[in-house]
C-alpha positions in Angstrom: 79.0 71.4 22.5 76.4 72.0 25.2 77.6 73.7 28.3 77.7 71.6 31.5 75.4 72.9 34.0 76.5 71.9 37.6 73.7 70.2 39.7 72.6 72.6 42.5 73.9 71.9 46.1 70.5 71.3 47.3 67.5 69.1 46.5 63.7 69.3 47.2 63.0 67.5 50.4 59.1 68.3 50.9 56.6 70.7 49.6 54.2 72.9 51.7 56.8 73.1 54.5 59.1 75.6 56.1 61.7 76.1 58.7 60.1 76.3 62.1 59.8 79.4 64.0 62.5 78.7 66.8 66.1 78.6 67.1 66.6 76.1 64.1 65.8 79.2 61.8 69.1 80.9 60.9 67.5 83.7 59.0 64.5 85.0 56.9 64.9 87.3 53.9 62.8 88.7 51.1 63.3 89.4 47.5 65.1 86.2 46.9 65.1 83.3 44.3 65.5 79.7 45.1 68.9 79.8 43.5 70.1 82.8 45.7 68.6 81.2 48.8 70.4 77.9 48.1 73.8 79.9 47.6 73.4 81.7 50.8 72.7 78.4 52.6 75.7 76.8 51.0 77.9 79.6 52.3 76.4 79.4 55.8 78.3 76.7 57.9 75.2 75.9 60.0 72.8 75.8 57.1 71.6 72.3 56.4 68.4 73.4 54.4 66.1 76.2 53.5 62.7 77.0 52.8 61.6 79.0 49.7 58.4 80.5 48.5 57.9 82.8 45.4 54.5 83.7 46.7 55.7 85.5 49.9 57.8 88.6 50.4 58.6 88.7 46.6 60.6 85.5 47.2 61.1 84.5 50.8 64.0 82.5 52.0 64.4 80.8 55.4 67.6 79.1 56.2 67.5 76.4 58.7 70.2 74.6 60.8 68.0 71.4 61.5 65.9 69.1 59.2 63.6 68.1 62.2 60.3 69.9 63.5 59.6 71.4 60.1 56.3 73.4 60.1 53.5 72.9 57.4 52.9 75.9 55.4 51.4 76.1 51.8 53.4 77.4 49.0 56.8 77.0 50.8 59.1 74.3 49.5 61.9 72.9 51.7 65.2 71.9 50.2 68.1 70.0 52.0 71.5 70.6 51.1 73.6 67.8 49.4 
């Protein structure tokens, strides 16, 4: 029997986009994966989405408290929480 793999708590909203550089950004960390970034966002009460890029900072994660005023930035994907 195949194991059931749960759906992640997030989904891709838009590519080449990141959290804005203002108060909507909750944190910015490096050495992350999209999975660890999503798990951190899920645990933070104000996090509604995150941007992730494997090409920056050995895996850059930015958690956001808003889905508005996102910034265009190549190689970042923005995920919204479900």
